[in-house]
C-alpha positions in Angstrom: 0.0 0.0 0.0 1.5 3.3 -1.1 0.3 6.3 0.9 2.8 8.7 -0.4 1.2 12.0 -1.5 3.4 12.8 -4.5 3.8 16.4 -5.5 1.7 17.6 -8.4 3.1 19.7 -11.1 2.5 23.1 -9.3 3.8 21.8 -6.0 6.9 20.5 -7.8 7.4 23.8 -9.6 7.3 25.6 -6.2 9.7 23.1 -4.6 12.3 23.3 -7.3 12.1 27.1 -7.4 12.5 27.2 -3.7 15.6 25.0 -3.8 17.2 26.8 -6.7 16.5 30.3 -5.4 17.7 29.5 -1.9 20.9 28.1 -3.1 21.6 30.9 -5.6 20.8 33.7 -3.1 23.0 32.1 -0.5 25.8 31.7 -3.0 25.6 35.3 -4.2 25.5 36.7 -0.7 28.4 34.6 0.4 30.5 35.7 -2.6 29.6 39.4 -2.1 30.5 39.2 1.7 33.8 37.3 1.0 34.9 39.8 -1.6 33.9 42.9 0.4 34.8 41.8 4.0 36.4 38.3 4.0 33.3 37.0 5.8 31.0 34.1 5.1 27.2 34.7 5.1 27.1 32.8 8.5 29.8 35.0 10.0 27.9 38.1 8.9 24.7 36.7 10.5 26.7 36.2 13.8 27.8 39.9 13.6 24.2 40.9 13.1 22.8 38.9 16.1 25.6 40.1 18.4 25.1 43.7 17.4 21.4 43.5 18.2 21.9 41.8 21.5 22.0 43.7 24.8 25.6 44.8 25.5 26.5 43.3 22.1 26.9 39.9 23.7 24.9 36.6 23.6 25.3 33.2 25.2 26.7 30.8 22.7 23.8 28.3 23.1 21.2 31.0 22.4 23.3 32.3 19.4 23.4 28.8 17.9 19.6 28.5 18.3 19.1 31.8 16.6 21.4 30.9 13.7 19.8 27.5 13.4 23.3 26.0 13.6 25.1 23.3 15.7 27.0 24.4 18.8 30.2 22.8 17.4 29.7 24.6 14.1 29.2 27.9 15.9 32.2 27.3 18.1 34.4 26.9 15.0 33.0 30.1 13.4 33.5 32.1 16.6 37.0 30.8 16.9 37.8 32.0 13.4 36.2 35.4 14.1 38.0 35.7 17.4 41.3 35.2 15.6 40.3 38.1 13.3 39.5 40.3 16.3 35.8 40.5 15.4 34.4 38.8 18.5 35.7 37.6 21.9 34.5 34.9 24.2 34.0 35.4 27.9 32.5 33.5 30.8 28.8 34.1 31.4 28.3 36.1 34.5 25.1 34.4 35.6 26.0 30.8 34.6 29.1 29.0 35.7 29.2 26.8 32.6 28.0 29.3 30.0 30.1 31.1 27.5 29.2 34.5 26.0 30.2 35.7 22.5 30.7 39.4 22.4 31.1 41.7 19.4 34.3 43.8 19.5 34.5 47.4 18.3 36.4 46.0 15.3 33.6 43.6 14.6 31.0 46.3 14.8 33.0 48.6 12.6 33.3 45.8 10.0 29.5 45.2 10.2 28.9 48.9 9.7 31.2 49.0 6.6 29.7 45.9 5.1 26.0 46.4 5.8 25.3 48.9 3.0 26.7 46.5 0.3 24.9 43.6 1.8 21.6 45.4 1.9 22.0 46.5 -1.7 22.6 42.9 -2.7 19.6 41.6 -0.8 17.5 44.3 -2.5 18.9 43.5 -5.9 18.4 39.7 -5.6 15.1 39.5 -3.7 13.3 42.6 -2.5 13.1 44.7 -5.7 12.2 41.6 -7.8 9.0 40.9 -5.8 5.8 42.9 -5.3 4.8 43.9 -1.7 2.1 41.2 -1.9 4.6 38.5 -3.0 7.0 39.5 -0.2 4.2 39.3 2.3 3.1 35.9 1.0 6.7 34.5 1.1 7.3 35.9 4.6 4.0 34.4 5.9 4.6 31.0 4.2 8.2 30.6 5.1 7.5 31.7 8.6 5.0 28.9 8.9 7.5 26.4 7.6 10.1 27.7 10.1 7.7 27.5 13.0 6.5 24.0 12.1 10.1 22.7 11.9 11.1 24.3 15.2 7.9 23.1 16.9 8.6 19.5 15.7 12.1 19.8 17.3 10.7 21.2 20.5 12.5 24.5 20.0 11.1 28.0 20.6 9.8 30.0 17.7 11.0 33.6 17.6 
């Protein structure tokens, strides 16, 4: 007995467009950030999250959750960024075992220099191509996908 609900033509069209667009956007943003700042897209996201956090610092566990990344993968990235002087690690004041990642002044300056080019690329690749209605539909739809996956994993939605 086959209970598989195969994708119809329209569902397959959407799925293939999603895969291709996601891969191409990530590749373009990665290339732009590497050329402009020597950063990967993930490292740029780390700078953004830390910049938005109180005191420009966040517990590593929470940062990994926000990035939807493994703790070991984040530890590697933070290590590379620490060598470059963009972030520093320090003990968490309120938890004996926790480690905080903190944005340095150099990291914040790099983010400020890089942000305009990054935003221009995001606009060029995604924002300006879509109508406001399309952007709203994509944000709503992908938000539901994100929330469903996080709920299945028992993780908090943000």
